[in-house]
N, C-alpha and C positions, 0 to 999 in steps of 0.2 A: 459443521454439522452438530458438534457439541453445543455451540452457542444457540443454534436453532432449537435443540431439544430443551435447553434451559428456558428459552423464551416460551416454548409450548407449555411447560409446566409451571410457569410463573403466575402468581396471583396478581390480579390487576393488569393482566396482559393487554397491550394495545396492538393495533395493526403494526406490522413491522415493515420498515423500508430498508432494503439492502442497497447500499451505495457502492459504486466501483466502476472503473473504466470498462470499456468494451473488451470482450474476449477474455475476461478473467474467470468466467464460469458461473455467473449469477443464475442464468436460466437453468443450467444443468443442476446446480445445487438445490434450487427451489423445487424442481420436478423430482429429484431424487429423494428429497425430504418428504414430499407428498407421497411418493410411492412406498417409502419405508414405514411411515408412521401414521398414515391415514387410510381409511377405506375408500374415500373419494378424493380426487385431486382435480379441481376445476381450473384449467389454465386458460387465461385470456391474454393474448399478445396484442396490445393496442396499435402496434405499428402496421399490422396487416389484417385487422378485423373491423371493417367498417360498420357491421351490425352493432357490435358492442360499443363502438365509439358513439354511435347514435343514441344508444340506451343511456349512456352516462351524460350525454350532452343535454338531455331533457330537463331533469330536476334531480333532487336528492331524496326521492321517495324510496327508502330502503326496501320495503316489501316488494315494490314494483321491480327494483333492480335484482333482488334475489329471485323473483319469478322469472325474469329474463335470463338469468344465469342458469337456472334449471332447464329452461328450454334450450339454451345453447349447449349445455352439457348433455342433454338427451336423457336425463334420469333424475329421479328425486334424490335429494341429499339432506342430511340433518347437520346442524352446527357442530355437534360433538365429535363427528368422525370425518369431517371434510376440511380440506385446505383449499382456500381460494387464492389463486395466484394472479396478480395483475402485473404483467411484464411491459416494459417500456411505457410506464405509467405517465411519464412527462409528456407523451404525445397527446394526452387528453387531460388538460388541466382540471376539468371538473371531476375526473376519476380520482385525482389526487385529493381534491377537496372532499370528495365523498368519504374518504377514510375517516374524517372527523365524525361524520354521521353514523358510520358503522361502529366507531368507538363508543358513541353516546347511546345509540338506539339498538345496536345488535352486538354488544361486546362479547357475546358467546361464540361468535364466528372467528375462526383462525384465518387471518389474512396476511399474506406476504406480498409486498410490492417491490419492484425493482426498476431501475432506469439508468442507462449509461450517461444520459445527458441531464440528470436531475439538477446538478449544481448550476448548470446554465439556465435551466427552466426557472429556478428560484431567483437568479439574478435578473431575469427578464420580467419579474413581477408576478409570477404565478401564485395564486392564493394557496397558502400552505397550512395544513392542519396543525398549527403550533400546539405542543403539549398533548396532542392526541395520537401520537405515533411513537414507536420505539425505533431505534436505528441500529444497523449493523453494517460494518464496512468490510468489503471483500476485496482483497488484493491478489496478486499472483501467489503461487505456492512459496512458502518460506523454506529455509534450509531443512528444518525438521520434517516438513511435509514432503520435501524432495527425497529424503531418506526413506520415508514410508512408501513413496511411489517407486523407489528402487528395490522394494522388498526387504529393506533393512530395518524392520520394526524393532528388533532388539538393540541395534546400534543407536536408533533414535531414542528408545526408552532409557538407555544408559545415560544420555545427556541430562535427563531429568531426575536421575537417581541421587545426585549429590555426592557420589563416589568419584571424586575428581582424580584420585590416583589411578583408578581403573580406566577412566576416560583417557588419561595420558597414555595408557598402554595401547590404546587403539588409535593413537594419533595419526599414523600413516593412512589408515582407512578413511578417517574423517577428512584429512587434507585432500585425499584423492577425490572424494565426493565434492568437497568444496571447490576444487578446480573445475570439476564438471559443472557445478552449479553456476560458477561465474560465467561460463560459456553458454550453457543452456538456459539459465534463468528459471523463472517460475511460471511463465505463461503456459496454461494447461496443454495447449496443442503442441508446443515445442517439447514439453516434458514427456508427453505420451510418445511422440515421435522418437525421442532419444532412447526411451526405455524399451520401445518395441524394435527399433532398427539399429541403434548404436551408430547412426549415420549423421556425422556432424555437418556434412554439406546440406542434407535435407533439413536439419534443424535450422541452419542459417537461412535457407530459402524461406521457411515458415516465418522466421523472425523478420526478414526483409519484407515479406508480404504483409505482416502485421503493421510494420512501420508505414508501408504504402497505404494500407487500409485507414490508419489514423489520419494520414495526410489528405486522403480523399474526403474524410469526414470534415476536415478543416474547411474545404471549399463548399461542402454541403450546408454546414451549420454555423460557421463563424460569420460575424458581420463582415460584409464585403470590404469595408474600409480598413478592417483589421487583418485581413487574410495574409497579406505579405509580411506584416510584422510578426504574426503568430508563427509563420513558417521560419522566419529569420531567428526568432528566439529559440524555437525548437531545434533548429540546425546548429545553434551555437553551443548547445549543452556539452557535447564532448570536449570542445575547446575550453569551455569554462572550467570543467573539472580536471583538465590536463595541466592547468596552471599549478604552480607551487602553492599560491594562495588562492583558494577556490571561491572566494567571494565573487558574486555575480558582477561582472563589469559590462556596462552598456556598450562601451567602445568596441567590445569583441563582437557584438551583434552587428553593429555598423559604425564606422568611424564618425565621431561627432554625435553619436546617439545620446539622447537624454532620457531620464527616468520617465518623465510625463508622456513621452511618445510611445512607451512600451508597457505602461502599467496595465492597460486594458488587455493587451495580448497575453501578458503573464497571468492575469486573473482568469482569462479564458482557459488557458492550458491547465491551470489549477482546478477550475470548476469541472473540466473534462476528466480529471483524475490522472493526467499524464505526468504531472510533476509534483514533487514535494519540495517545500521551502524550509530552510533552517535559518532562523533569525539570530543575529548577534545579540548577546546580552553584555551590557557594560560592566555588570557586577553580578556575581552568582548568588543572588538573594532570593528568598521565597516570598511570593510566587514569582517564578522566572518571567512570566509575561509582563510584570510591572517594570522589568529592567530591559525589555526588548526594544531593539531599534528597527522600525519598519523598513528603513531605507537600506540597511546592510543585511544581506542574506546570501545564502548559497542555494543552488537549485540542483535537485537530483531527479533522475527519471523514475518512471513507474517500476522498472524492472532491470536488474543487473545484466541479464542476457540481452535485452533490447539495447542497453547502452553499449555492450560489447559489439553487437551487430551494427549499431549506428557508427561506432568507431572503427568498423572493419577489422576487428581483432581476429587473427587467423586461428584456425583450429590447432595449428602446429604449436602455437604458444601454450595452448591448453596442456600439451604433453611435455613441455620443457620445464620440469621442476617448479621452482617457486617464481619463475618469471611472471606468471599470470598475476600474482599478487601485487607486483610492482608496475604492471602496465599502466599507462596514463599517469605515471608517477603515483601509483597507489589509488587512483580514482575509483577503480572497480571495488577495492576494499572498503573505501569510505562509503560508496554507494550501497554496498552490501549491508553495512551496519545501519545506514539510514533506513534502508528498506525493512530490515528486521525490526527496528524500533517502531516505524510507522505501522507495520502490521499489527503491533500490539497496542495501537492507539496512543502512543506516546508522542507528545509535541517535540519538534526538533529545535534545538538551540545550540549555538556555539559561543565560545568566549574568546575575545582577543583584546589586547591592550590597545590604547589609542593609536600607537604607531605600528600595530599589527606584528610586533616582534615576538610576543608570546601568545600563541594561539592554542586553544584546547578544542579538539574536533567536535566534541559533543558535551553539553552540560545537561544532565537529566534531572527532572523533578520526580522523585519517588517517595511517597509517604512524606516523612519529615526531612528527607535527605535532599541535598543538592549534590549530584554525583558528577565529577569530571571524568571524561573518557577520552583517552588518547589512542588513536588508531595507528597501528604500525604495520605497514605492508612488508617492509624489508626485514632482514634478520638483524639489522642494526637497531638495538633496542634502547639506545640512550633516550631518556624521556626528559629532556631539559625543561621544556615548557611546562610539563606536568609537575616537575619537582619545584619549579619557581612558583607555580600556582598553589601547590600544597603548602609551601613555605609562607605564602601570603594569607591564604584563606583557611588553612587547617581543616579540610573536609574530613568527616568521619570515615568516608570511604572514597578511595580514588582507584580508577581502573585503567590499566593499559591493556588493550586487546591486540593480539598479534598471532602469528603462526606458531609461537613457542608454547610450551606446556603450561598447565595451570601451576602457579606457585604464589605463595603469599610472602610479601616482603614487609619490612617494618612500616613503610609509609604508603604502600599501594599493593594491589593484587594484579598479577598478570593473568588474564583470562584468554584462552585460545579463541580465535575468531569463531570457530564452529560451535563453541560452547556459550558464546556471549549472550545470546537472547534468552537461553534457558537459565543462565546464571542470573540475569536481570529479573526474570520472573520470580526467582527465589528470594530476591532481596526484600526484606521486610522493614 
């Protein structure tokens, strides 16, 4: 919502496209924004409005389109106090192209568009208004937002205060909520259910339904010849992350599988917003993308709660101390950090030596820094790989993130898992 307000007040504002997987709350967010900050909110859902589909299919005459929108809305509206919402915009490619003409001929109008399958539409050659739109990515609720949903606004605010000694004092509360977050995740429906009912079985039912919903979408929207491969890649993710070395191995998808057989399936899942990829860098130099290896990567899911559901993690584990952090050999913890970083628009990279003996879970590019991050799920905090990396590359900042308290050491900083994202936001 804060990002939307910033967009609204920005000089040179362009139509805004919100990207994100299905069921992360795009439609709710756009409507709520319209309700709070505009006198009129004109909502057009292209997936079930044949009249408006027809209007946009004709031509790019903006006065004609605006006239049709007023008829559809049933009242007059002016640019300065109206939000126009185009939902599932990928269903009508000409509506997406029309954003260019709104930008050029009617820039005074506030337009927000969204689509769950936008990435796929672009890959299929839909004409896109390059340079004529702004972008915003929406994912599941992150840990900070989960605290807000739980009514713990002060606890959340403390994470951003910079008072790390006081943050340490509330460690048990933060850890308790982090356990819950690993199980519930950040999908809005699952979070609401948990906050209203405290019923872990009902949360799991919702998560399983969401997974089923996504899989039904595969059969509706994926190319027929890729359907089985997409399903196989998707089903392999828990096993990929349960390995000691989480690099994506095609042989886990199917024995004898080769990269070229599954590249399209992986790209499809990425375009759909269901997976994040973290690429290996051979050397931690700036910019990291120039040292990236396209063929070596790890794959994470959209949401930690969905990963827990797909791996059939029991609610009992949630209640058993620190075991949840070590489930899947710490896969949930690494997934959690990947998700928090992706939410903040950071590209994911990891570092390993040629023989994979010394691996750093994440290498982050922030301002002029190249920051190594080692993720520790267990209480054993020996950071041999990080120490060797620091000895070799002498980074200005090195981070180990774990369930332990915040503390600074001569060669690295230990940042609690629950503080990690806010700490990274503060790095300048």
